[in-house]
N, C-alpha and C positions, 0 to 999 in steps of 0.2 A: 863094529858098527858099520852100517851100510849108508852109502850116499845114493839117493834115489831121485831121478829126474822123470817127471811125468808131464807130457803135453797132451791136453784135451782140447777138442774142438767140436762145435755144434753149429750147424747152419741156422741162421735166423729164420729162414723159411724151409721147412722140411718138405721135399718133393713127395707127391702122393705115392710114388712107387718105391720110395726109399726102403720101407720095411721089407718088401718082397725081394728087392735086389740085395739088401743087406744079408739076407739068409740064403743067398744062392751059392752054388758050387764055385762059380767064377769069383765071387767075393772072398770066399774061404781061401781059394788059391792065391788071390792077391794078398791077403793078410799073411799067409805063410811066407810068400816072397818078400813082403815088406819087413817081416821079422828078420829074415836073413840079411837084408840090406842094412838093418840097424846096427849090425856088427861093423859096418863101414866098408864093405866090399861089394863090388858089382858082379864079379865072376864067381866061379865055383868056390866054395869055402874049403880051405885046407884043414886037415885035422878032423878030429871026431866032434860032431855036433848033432843036435837034434832039435826039431821044432815040434812041440806037443800042442794039441788042439783040444780045447774044452768048448763044447757047444751047449748052450742054454736055450730055454724056450724062446727068448727074444734077442739072443745075441751070441757072441763067441769071444774067446780069448785064446791067443797063442802064447806059448812060452818057449823062448829059444835059449838053449844051453849049449855052450861051446867049451869043451874041455881045455882048449888052448888059450882061452881069453878069460879075464877076470870079470866079465860083464854078462849079466843075464838080461834079456830083452823080452818085451811083451808088446803085442798089439791087441786092442780090445775094441769091440763094436757092439753097440746096442741098437736094435732096430728102430728105436724111438728117435734116433738122430744124433747120438753121441759116439765119437770115436776117440781113441787114446793110444798113445805110444809111450812106453816106459823103458828106461835103462837103469839098471841097478848094479852097483859094484861095491866091493868091500872098500871102505874108507881107510886110507893109510894116513900116516902122520905127515904126508907131504902137503904141499901147497897147491891150491887151485890157481892156475895161471889164466887170468881173464882174457888176454888177447887171443887165445886159442879156444876159449869156451864156446863162442858163438858158432864157429865153423865145425869144431870136432864133436860137439854134443847137441846144441840147440837146433841148428839147421837140419841135422839128420832127423830129429824127432818131429820138427815142423813139417819137413818134406813127407814123412810117413803119414801124418794125419791129413795133410793137404791132398796128397795123391789118393788116399782112400776116399775122401769126400768127392774128389773129382770122378773117381771110378763109379761112385754111386749117384752121379749127376746132381749132386747137391751144390749147384753153382750159385754164386752171389756172395753176400757177406756172411761170415761166420765169426762167432766169438771163439777165442782161443785163450788158454791160460797155461801157465807153467807152475807146477808145484814141485818144490825141491825139499826133500826131507833128509835129515841127518847132517845138518849144517852147523850145529852147535860147536862153538870154539874152532871152527874151520879157518885156516889161514888162507887169505886171498891176496894175490899179488897182481898188480897191473904193470908196473915197471920195476926195475931193480930197486928204486928208492921208495916205491909206494906199496906198502904191505899193511894189511889190517886183518882183524878177526871178526867173524860173524858170531854174534852172541845168541841169536834166535835158533831154535831147534829146526825150524823150517821156514820157507819163504813161499809166497803166493804172488804171482805177477800175471796180470791179464792183458788183453788186447783184442784186436780184430784182424781178420785176414780175408781177402777176397779169393774165392775159388772159381775157376782154376787159378792157382797161385804161380806167379812168375818167380824166377830165381831171385830177382832183386827184391821182391816182396818178402821172401823168406829171409834173405840177408838182412834187410832192414828190421824185421821183427826180432831176429836173433840178436842184432846189435843193440836194439833198444832194451831187450831183456838183460843183456850183459851189463849195460849201464845201470839198470835198476839193481842188479845183483851187486855191482860195485858200491852203489849208494847204501845198500843194506849193510855193507861191511864198513861204512863210514868213509869210503873213498869218494872224492868229488868226481862225478862223471855227468856232465851236462848234456842236455839234448841239443842237437844241432839247430 
């Protein structure tokens, strides 16, 4: 079974030149680099890896595979105004540790979609959402004494983000989503 994290974003107002810029070579190059960054590194990637590109009439999708890592990553873009980043990994019987979820998974995905919208000059308010699949009976832990299980097969969490996004905006969105994730498992996690 796989655990899949998908962050999607769409500007509330799509700029007139969005479609043309979305299908430009510069944007394709940006998507390939964003795919590499989703593995968590900024420098050259060690080991054997590849980023495949699928181009469609109105969009594109990258698929990043790294033989040394258990995670497959994707970036997708539709010229109509939707961007997405995805991370998929084989689910083990281990426990998901909530204190590291925001920084290690959610912020990276949020940064990918926010940077892509910024690259396309889609500035202003955007709707963002998180879709998590493969969560049924997954153990979630917040502290040593706080552990629970998610009964749902998947989760859907929404929100808004201003583009260009500051680092504190991404941190706040990821922290809020982590609290919603905890509540979905039955752990009390209140908004500040």
